[in-house]
C-alpha positions as CSV (number, residue, x, y, z in Angstrom):
1,M,-20.2,-8.3,96.5
2,P,-21.9,-10.3,99.0
3,S,-20.1,-13.1,100.9
4,V,-21.5,-16.6,100.8
5,A,-21.3,-18.8,103.8
6,R,-19.4,-22.0,102.2
7,T,-21.5,-24.6,103.8
8,S,-25.0,-23.4,104.2
9,L,-27.6,-25.4,102.7
10,P,-30.6,-23.2,101.1
11,Q,-34.0,-23.2,102.2
12,P,-36.7,-24.0,99.6
13,D,-36.7,-21.2,97.2
14,P,-37.7,-20.6,93.4
15,A,-34.0,-19.9,92.4
16,P,-31.9,-22.8,91.2
17,H,-29.7,-24.3,93.8
18,V,-25.9,-24.6,92.6
19,A,-23.4,-26.4,94.6
20,L,-19.8,-25.3,94.3
21,I,-16.9,-27.5,95.2
22,E,-13.6,-25.7,95.3
23,D,-10.8,-25.6,97.8
24,D,-9.0,-22.5,96.6
25,P,-10.3,-19.9,99.1
26,V,-9.9,-16.9,96.5
27,M,-11.4,-18.6,93.4
28,G,-14.3,-20.2,95.5
29,Q,-15.3,-16.9,97.2
30,S,-15.2,-15.1,93.8
31,V,-17.2,-17.8,92.0
32,A,-19.7,-17.8,94.9
33,D,-20.1,-14.1,95.1
34,W,-20.8,-14.2,91.4
35,L,-23.4,-16.8,91.6
36,A,-24.9,-15.0,94.3
37,V,-25.2,-11.9,92.4
38,E,-26.7,-13.9,89.3
39,G,-29.7,-14.9,91.9
40,Y,-28.5,-18.6,92.3
41,R,-28.7,-20.2,95.5
42,T,-25.3,-21.2,96.4
43,S,-23.8,-23.8,98.7
44,W,-19.9,-23.7,98.6
45,F,-17.8,-26.9,99.9
46,R,-13.8,-26.8,100.3
47,T,-13.6,-30.6,100.2
48,G,-15.3,-33.5,98.2
49,G,-16.4,-35.4,101.4
50,E,-18.1,-32.3,102.8
51,A,-20.0,-32.0,99.6
52,V,-21.0,-35.6,99.5
53,R,-22.3,-35.5,102.9
54,A,-24.2,-32.5,102.3
55,L,-25.7,-33.2,99.0
56,S,-26.9,-36.5,100.0
57,R,-29.8,-34.4,102.1
58,V,-30.5,-31.8,99.7
59,A,-29.9,-32.4,96.0
60,P,-28.7,-29.3,94.0
61,D,-29.9,-28.3,90.3
62,A,-26.1,-28.1,89.2
63,V,-22.8,-28.6,90.4
64,I,-19.6,-26.9,89.6
65,C,-16.6,-29.0,90.7
66,D,-12.8,-28.5,90.7
67,I,-11.2,-31.7,89.3
68,R,-8.5,-31.7,92.0
69,L,-9.4,-31.5,95.5
70,P,-7.5,-32.2,98.8
71,D,-9.4,-35.3,99.6
72,M,-10.8,-36.7,96.3
73,S,-10.6,-36.7,92.6
74,G,-13.1,-35.4,90.2
75,E,-13.9,-38.9,89.3
76,E,-14.4,-40.0,92.9
77,V,-16.5,-37.1,93.6
78,H,-18.7,-37.8,90.3
79,R,-19.2,-41.3,91.4
80,A,-20.2,-40.3,94.8
81,L,-22.7,-37.8,93.7
82,A,-24.1,-39.8,91.0
83,L,-26.9,-41.2,93.1
84,P,-27.9,-38.5,95.4
85,C,-27.8,-35.5,92.8
86,G,-29.7,-37.8,90.4
87,Q,-29.7,-35.8,86.8
88,A,-28.2,-32.6,87.9
89,P,-25.6,-31.4,85.6
90,V,-21.9,-31.5,86.7
91,L,-19.5,-28.9,85.3
92,F,-16.1,-29.6,86.1
93,V,-13.3,-27.0,86.2
94,T,-9.5,-28.3,85.5
95,G,-6.1,-27.4,84.5
96,H,-4.5,-28.4,81.1
97,G,-2.8,-31.2,82.8
98,D,-6.3,-33.0,83.7
99,I,-8.1,-32.6,80.4
100,A,-7.8,-36.3,79.9
101,Q,-9.5,-37.0,83.1
102,A,-12.5,-34.4,82.3
103,V,-13.0,-36.2,78.9
104,R,-13.3,-39.4,80.7
105,L,-15.8,-37.6,83.1
106,M,-17.8,-36.4,80.1
107,Q,-17.8,-40.2,79.0
108,A,-19.2,-41.2,82.3
109,G,-22.0,-38.5,82.3
110,A,-20.5,-35.2,83.2
111,A,-22.2,-32.5,81.5
112,D,-19.2,-30.4,80.7
113,Y,-15.8,-28.9,81.8
114,M,-13.9,-25.6,81.6
115,T,-9.9,-25.1,81.9
116,K,-8.3,-22.6,83.9
117,P,-8.1,-19.6,83.7
118,F,-11.6,-19.1,82.7
119,D,-13.7,-16.0,82.3
120,I,-16.5,-15.8,85.0
121,E,-18.9,-14.7,82.2
122,A,-18.2,-17.6,80.3
123,L,-18.6,-19.8,83.3
124,L,-22.2,-18.1,84.1
125,R,-23.3,-18.6,80.4
126,R,-22.2,-22.3,80.3
127,L,-24.2,-22.8,83.7
128,E,-27.1,-20.9,82.2
129,A,-27.2,-23.2,79.2
130,L,-27.0,-26.3,81.3
131,L,-29.9,-25.1,83.5
132,A,-32.1,-23.7,80.7
133,S,-33.7,-27.1,79.9
134,R,-34.2,-28.3,83.4
135,W,-35.0,-25.0,85.1
136,Q,-38.0,-23.5,83.4
137,R,-41.5,-22.5,84.9
138,S,-43.8,-25.0,83.0
139,D,-46.8,-23.7,81.3
140,G,-48.3,-27.4,81.5
141,S,-47.3,-28.0,78.1
142,L,-47.8,-31.6,77.1
143,L,-46.5,-31.8,73.4
144,G,-43.2,-30.2,73.8
145,E,-41.4,-27.2,74.5
146,A,-40.1,-25.8,71.3
147,P,-42.1,-22.8,69.9
148,A,-43.4,-24.8,67.1
149,I,-45.1,-27.3,69.1
150,L,-46.2,-24.6,71.7
151,A,-48.0,-22.9,68.9
152,V,-49.8,-26.1,68.0
153,E,-50.8,-26.6,71.6
154,R,-52.2,-23.2,72.1
155,V,-54.4,-23.9,69.1
156,L,-55.4,-27.5,70.4
157,R,-56.5,-25.8,73.7
158,R,-58.4,-22.9,72.2
159,V,-60.6,-25.3,70.1
160,A,-60.8,-28.2,72.9
161,P,-64.1,-26.8,74.3
162,I,-66.0,-26.7,71.0
163,D,-67.3,-29.4,68.9
164,S,-66.0,-28.6,65.3
165,T,-64.3,-31.5,63.5
166,V,-60.4,-31.4,63.6
167,L,-58.0,-32.6,61.0
168,L,-54.4,-33.4,62.3
169,T,-51.8,-33.4,59.6
170,G,-48.2,-34.1,60.0
171,P,-45.7,-36.7,59.2
172,S,-45.7,-40.5,60.7
173,G,-44.8,-40.5,64.3
174,S,-45.2,-36.7,65.2
175,G,-47.7,-37.3,67.9
176,K,-51.0,-36.7,66.0
177,E,-52.7,-39.3,68.4
178,V,-51.2,-37.6,71.3
179,A,-52.6,-34.2,70.2
180,A,-56.0,-35.9,69.6
181,R,-56.0,-37.2,73.2
182,L,-55.0,-33.6,74.3
183,L,-58.0,-32.2,72.5
184,H,-60.1,-34.5,74.3
185,G,-58.9,-34.2,77.7
186,E,-58.9,-30.4,77.6
187,G,-62.5,-30.2,76.6
188,P,-66.1,-31.0,78.2
189,R,-65.9,-34.6,76.9
190,A,-62.7,-35.4,79.0
191,R,-64.6,-37.9,81.2
192,L,-66.3,-39.5,78.3
193,P,-64.9,-42.2,76.0
194,F,-62.2,-41.7,73.6
195,V,-62.1,-44.4,70.7
196,A,-59.7,-44.6,68.1
197,T,-58.8,-46.8,64.9
198,N,-56.4,-46.9,62.4
199,C,-58.1,-46.7,59.0
200,A,-55.1,-48.3,57.3
201,A,-54.7,-51.2,59.4
202,L,-57.8,-53.3,58.5
203,P,-59.4,-54.3,55.2
204,A,-62.5,-52.5,54.3
205,E,-65.1,-54.9,55.3
206,L,-63.6,-55.4,58.8
207,L,-63.0,-51.6,59.2
208,E,-66.6,-50.8,58.4
209,S,-67.8,-53.4,61.1
210,Q,-65.2,-51.8,63.4
211,I,-66.3,-48.3,63.0
212,F,-70.2,-48.7,62.5
213,G,-70.6,-52.1,64.2
214,H,-73.0,-55.0,62.7
215,E,-76.1,-56.9,63.5
216,R,-76.2,-60.5,64.0
217,G,-76.1,-62.5,60.8
218,A,-74.9,-59.4,58.8
219,F,-72.0,-61.6,57.3
220,T,-70.5,-65.1,57.8
221,G,-69.3,-65.3,61.3
222,A,-71.3,-62.4,62.5
223,A,-72.8,-64.6,65.5
224,A,-74.0,-61.7,67.7
225,R,-74.7,-57.9,67.5
226,H,-71.4,-55.9,67.6
227,E,-71.5,-52.2,68.6
228,G,-69.1,-50.2,66.5
229,L,-66.7,-47.3,67.7
230,A,-69.2,-44.7,66.6
231,E,-71.6,-46.3,69.1
232,Q,-69.0,-46.9,71.7
233,A,-67.9,-43.4,71.7
234,G,-71.3,-42.2,73.0
235,S,-70.8,-38.4,73.7
236,G,-66.9,-38.7,73.8
237,T,-64.5,-38.5,70.9
238,L,-64.1,-40.6,67.8
239,F,-60.4,-40.6,66.5
240,L,-59.8,-41.8,63.2
241,D,-56.0,-42.2,62.2
242,E,-54.8,-42.4,58.8
243,V,-58.2,-41.3,57.5
244,A,-56.8,-40.7,54.0
245,E,-56.6,-44.5,53.5
246,L,-60.5,-45.1,53.8
247,P,-61.8,-46.8,50.7
248,A,-64.5,-44.9,48.5
249,P,-67.8,-46.7,50.1
250,L,-66.3,-45.8,53.7
251,Q,-65.8,-42.1,52.8
252,A,-69.4,-42.0,51.6
253,K,-70.4,-43.5,55.1
254,L,-68.5,-41.3,57.0
255,L,-69.5,-38.2,55.0
256,R,-73.3,-39.2,56.0
257,L,-72.0,-39.6,59.7
258,L,-70.6,-36.1,59.5
259,Q,-73.4,-34.3,57.7
260,E,-76.6,-36.1,59.3
261,R,-75.3,-37.2,62.6
262,V,-76.5,-40.8,62.1
263,F,-75.2,-44.0,61.2
264,R,-76.2,-47.4,60.6
265,R,-74.9,-50.9,61.7
266,L,-73.8,-53.2,59.0
267,G,-77.0,-55.4,58.3
268,G,-79.1,-52.8,60.1
269,E,-82.6,-51.6,59.2
270,R,-82.6,-48.4,61.5
271,D,-80.5,-45.2,61.8
272,L,-78.8,-44.6,65.1
273,P,-77.8,-41.1,66.5
274,F,-74.2,-40.0,66.6
275,R,-73.3,-37.8,69.3
276,A,-69.4,-37.8,69.4
277,R,-66.9,-35.4,68.3
278,V,-64.8,-36.6,65.4
279,V,-60.9,-35.9,65.2
280,A,-59.2,-37.2,62.1
281,A,-55.4,-37.3,61.4
282,T,-53.5,-38.2,58.3
283,N,-49.7,-38.1,57.1
284,A,-51.0,-37.9,53.3
285,D,-51.5,-35.0,51.4
286,L,-55.2,-34.8,51.4
287,D,-55.2,-31.8,48.9
288,A,-53.2,-33.6,46.4
289,R,-55.6,-36.8,47.0
290,V,-58.7,-34.7,46.3
291,A,-57.4,-33.1,43.1
292,E,-56.3,-36.8,42.0
293,G,-60.0,-37.7,42.8
294,R,-59.1,-40.4,45.3
295,F,-60.4,-38.4,48.3
296,R,-64.0,-36.9,48.2
297,E,-63.9,-33.4,48.6
298,D,-66.9,-33.0,50.4
299,L,-65.4,-35.2,53.0
300,F,-62.4,-33.2,53.1
301,F,-64.1,-30.0,53.9
302,R,-66.2,-31.7,56.4
303,L,-63.0,-33.3,58.1
304,A,-60.8,-30.0,57.8
305,V,-63.2,-27.5,59.4
306,I,-60.2,-27.0,61.9
307,R,-56.9,-27.8,60.3
308,V,-53.7,-28.2,62.7
309,A,-50.2,-29.4,61.3
310,L,-47.8,-31.1,63.6
311,P,-43.9,-30.4,62.9
312,A,-41.7,-33.0,62.4
313,L,-39.2,-33.7,65.1
314,R,-36.2,-32.4,63.0
315,E,-38.2,-29.0,62.9
316,R,-38.1,-28.6,66.7
317,R,-34.7,-30.2,67.8
318,E,-35.1,-28.3,71.0
319,D,-37.6,-30.8,72.1
320,V,-35.5,-33.8,71.4
321,M,-33.6,-33.8,74.9
322,P,-36.6,-32.9,77.0
323,L,-38.7,-35.6,75.4
324,A,-35.7,-38.2,75.8
325,R,-35.6,-37.4,79.3
326,R,-39.4,-37.7,79.9
327,F,-39.2,-41.0,78.1
328,L,-36.3,-42.3,79.9
329,G,-38.1,-41.3,83.3
330,E,-41.2,-43.1,82.3
331,F,-39.4,-46.2,81.3
332,A,-36.8,-46.2,84.3
333,D,-39.8,-46.3,86.6
334,G,-41.8,-48.8,84.5
335,F,-39.0,-51.1,84.3
336,A,-37.7,-50.8,87.7
337,R,-34.3,-49.6,86.4
338,P,-31.6,-47.2,88.3
339,L,-31.2,-45.1,85.1
340,R,-30.0,-41.4,85.7
341,G,-29.7,-40.0,82.2
342,F,-27.7,-40.0,79.1
343,T,-23.9,-39.8,78.5
344,T,-22.7,-36.7,76.9
345,L,-21.9,-38.6,73.7
346,A,-25.4,-40.2,73.9
347,E,-27.0,-36.5,73.9
348,D,-24.8,-35.5,71.2
349,A,-25.8,-38.6,69.1
350,L,-29.5,-37.8,69.9
351,M,-29.3,-34.0,68.8
352,A,-27.2,-35.1,65.5
353,H,-29.9,-37.8,64.3
354,D,-32.7,-36.6,61.9
355,F,-35.3,-38.9,63.5
356,P,-37.2,-39.8,60.2
357,G,-39.6,-41.6,62.4
358,N,-40.0,-38.5,64.6
359,V,-41.2,-38.6,68.1
360,R,-42.3,-42.4,67.9
361,E,-38.8,-43.4,66.9
362,L,-37.3,-41.3,69.5
363,R,-39.5,-43.1,72.1
364,N,-38.7,-46.5,70.9
365,R,-35.1,-45.9,70.7
366,V,-35.1,-44.7,74.6
367,E,-37.5,-47.8,75.5
368,R,-35.1,-50.1,73.9
369,A,-32.0,-48.4,75.6
370,A,-33.7,-48.4,78.9
371,A,-34.4,-51.9,78.8
372,L,-30.8,-52.8,77.6
373,A,-28.5,-50.2,79.3
374,E,-25.9,-52.0,81.5
375,G,-25.0,-49.0,83.6
376,E,-27.0,-46.2,85.1
377,L,-26.3,-44.0,82.2
378,V,-27.6,-44.7,78.7
379,T,-25.0,-44.6,76.1
380,A,-24.9,-43.7,72.3
381,A,-24.4,-47.4,71.6
382,D,-27.5,-48.2,73.5
383,L,-29.4,-45.9,71.4
384,F,-28.0,-46.5,68.2
385,P,-26.8,-50.3,68.3
386,E,-26.8,-50.5,64.6
387,R,-23.8,-48.0,64.6
388,A,-21.8,-49.2,67.5
389,S,-18.3,-50.6,66.8
390,P,-17.4,-53.9,68.8
391,G,-15.5,-53.2,71.9
392,R,-16.4,-49.4,72.2
393,A,-18.0,-48.3,75.4
394,D,-20.0,-45.5,73.9
395,A,-19.8,-45.8,70.1
396,P,-20.3,-44.0,67.8
397,V,-17.7,-41.5,68.6
398,P,-18.5,-38.3,66.6
399,T,-16.1,-36.4,64.6
400,L,-14.8,-33.0,65.8
401,A,-17.1,-31.2,63.4
402,D,-20.2,-33.3,64.6
403,A,-19.1,-32.9,68.2
404,R,-19.0,-29.0,67.7
405,D,-22.3,-29.1,65.9
406,A,-23.8,-31.1,68.6
407,A,-22.4,-28.7,71.4
408,E,-23.8,-25.7,69.2
409,R,-27.1,-27.1,68.9
410,R,-27.3,-27.8,72.5
411,A,-26.4,-24.3,73.6
412,I,-28.8,-22.6,71.1
413,A,-31.6,-25.1,71.8
414,A,-31.2,-24.1,75.5
415,A,-31.2,-20.3,74.7
416,L,-34.3,-20.6,72.5
417,A,-36.2,-22.7,75.3
418,A,-35.3,-20.0,77.7
419,T,-36.4,-17.3,75.7
420,S,-39.8,-18.8,74.1
421,G,-37.9,-18.9,70.8
422,D,-37.1,-15.3,70.5
423,V,-34.0,-15.2,68.3
424,T,-33.1,-11.6,69.1
425,R,-33.0,-12.3,73.0
426,A,-31.3,-15.8,72.4
427,A,-28.7,-14.1,70.3
428,E,-27.9,-11.5,73.0
429,W,-27.6,-14.4,75.4
430,L,-25.4,-16.2,73.3
431,Q,-23.4,-13.1,72.8
432,V,-23.5,-13.4,68.7
433,S,-25.2,-11.3,66.3
434,R,-28.8,-11.9,65.2
435,S,-27.7,-12.9,61.4
436,T,-25.0,-15.2,62.9
437,L,-27.7,-16.9,65.0
438,F,-30.0,-17.1,62.0
439,E,-27.4,-18.8,60.0
440,K,-26.6,-21.4,62.4
441,L,-30.4,-21.8,62.9
442,R,-30.5,-22.7,59.2
443,R,-27.4,-25.0,59.3
444,L,-28.3,-26.8,62.4
445,G,-32.0,-27.4,61.5
446,L,-33.2,-25.4,64.4
447,R,-36.1,-23.0,64.4
448,G,-36.9,-19.8,66.3
449,E,-39.1,-16.7,66.1
450,G,-38.1,-13.4,64.5
451,G,-38.5,-11.4,67.7
């Protein structure tokens, strides 16, 4: 096996950089050699102080650290590396006598720990899982990383250059407006206006004026001409959210807009040309509403030329932590807060939650947590204050069954992310049978592709 210089810092390279902090020369050399064989760039340090000094200049992608070092404890190393190493996961290696300290470290934000003696293959699998969600070659995806949402994004990018009307369906908070903006931004209209309205947010008379505009004197209070969204959109995109809530008279006017590509301001006497692309969205079952006579069938067919369904967040749990980290980074910057990430219990709580409010709920919870968190790490209590017990630093504390499920969910999600949802390859990586992985996917509410 190759020999690894224990203090060399790597040059820029596409492979992940792992910092190994281990004072035992035999174990340190063995782990460093295995990491090199597996393709990692490795820096080996024999003392905590040596590691802290070096890693303040070059942050690694992950850290493997002995919990007992000649100059520092694991907790001291963790605190010292917190700022320079950012969100790099830290995996601690400990003897059975130090498990209590390892648990405290995980509550403080460490990623995981293993007890000695350990199997090197198990260590490598653990490291791969920790890096899987962080170290991927991005394909530029905007909506998420799960196979289900990547399939949606591929469809949106394919239809972005054409002018066909698109109907986005999916539960409330699943990201339909974000998908509409992706459609607009990836097409030839990207530099033109994107205007949006929620058809359920206004009474019918105000909604008609908002979409089609009105002439001066069209109704009481109409003191001046008003250009509606259909006019403001120009040759850009008109996005109609919750389109199922349109009252019958407005359904007829929208049908004319789509069929004849003209509209008339409220109180107006002449038709105006309509040049924008229409993207509509709903969380309702439009097929059922058509069958019940509550939505015009001819309008439905005009809107649903291309129909794209967005999955609920519970159907793509692989996206929970990547989205949560993305949102936390946005809010940490926006609020000028020194937030580095989530505690392990916070990640467990996020992965165990069903998110009935979908991505919108996740974003709102992270925003509130970013605003109110007292430390540099967001806790479960910050994310779910309604479940917190008074006096507990990181409530709610999961049961052992919940903790096991959350750990399995994280590992499986990481394997699926790294294999683009291929269940067969993910099962090989996790060293379980394909049938066992399918059963766990079903029980944990995860999804993959057959492969």
